[in-house]
C-alpha positions, 0 to 999 in steps of 0.5 A: 408736796410739802408735808404739813401734818404728821401723825404716828401711833396716836391714841387719845384717852379720856378718864371715865370713873376709875377707867378710861375711854379711848376715843382715838386708836393708833392713828397714822396719817400725813397731810400735805400742802394743798390737800382737800381732805375729809375725816368722815364717819358716824357720830362718836367715831372720833372725827372732831377729837382728831380735828381738835388735836391737829388744831392744837386745841387738845393733845394726844395721850400717846404717840406723835402729832407734828403740825408745821414741824412742831410736836403738839403735845410739847407746845406751851399754851402760848405757843399753841395759841400762836400756832393757831393764830398764825397758821390755822383757820377754823370753821365751825358749824355754829359760826361763832360770830360776834353778834355785836360786830359787823361782817367786816369786824368779825373777819378782821378779828384774827388780824387784830390778834396778830397786830397787823397794821391798819392799812394792810388789815383793811386790804386783807379783810376786803379781799377775804370778804370779796372772796366769799361774795359778801362785799355788799354785806360788810357793814351788816351784823350776824342777825341781819344775815342768813345762815349761808351768809353767816357761814361765808363770814366764818369762812372769810374769817378763817382764810383772811390771814391766808393760813396754811391749814383750814380745819372745818368741823361739820361746816354745812350741818346747819345749811340747806343743800343750795347753801351747802354747795355754794359754801363748798364751791367757795372752799374749793376755789380758795383751796385752788387759789391759795393752796391752803390745806382744807381738812373737814370733819363730816358725815354730810354726803354733800361735803363728801362729794367734793373731797379729793381724799376721804379718811374714814373713822369707825370707833376711833380707828382709821378703816379706810384712806383713799 
């Protein structure tokens, strides 16, 4: 399979007073196309930090992190933004939907940033909304939706451009069990249909059930990968 992400001897430090806090310690990982993986561990173990570095929202302090063949720490801000825009979808636990936009407009937003032509844009948005089962809600605004429906809009927004990588940070944290399983089944189907690589950050047992690969972090170190 195609290798999308390569991490070698990676550390992440944050300054604290006159010293530093090392959030990630000697991380070595590879992710291939089509994986359905999760970074699991207790709060404060470094899961979100690792996801942010993979998504080029942050950079490592030492070591190598290559995403789509590009070294993250060498990207300019414009190049990092372009990598995210074209190849990476993000799903956050807080949804981050624009409240004044409809479902259609929220899902369309990433394509506007990519200057996709209107006709093609409409087709892509309609397809993404249908994938997550919200065709009848396309004109609704976030305040008119349930938490589960808002998270499905966030998934549609993340996959509308059919990215190679989707990064999901605690995507079920604010959902009940029924909605969590519905969301996770939707992601499994999209993974199989689009061959998109999904990487979760989670400590939710419901999410862990669905993972085909589980990477366990404890105190910033990988202690298990199976």
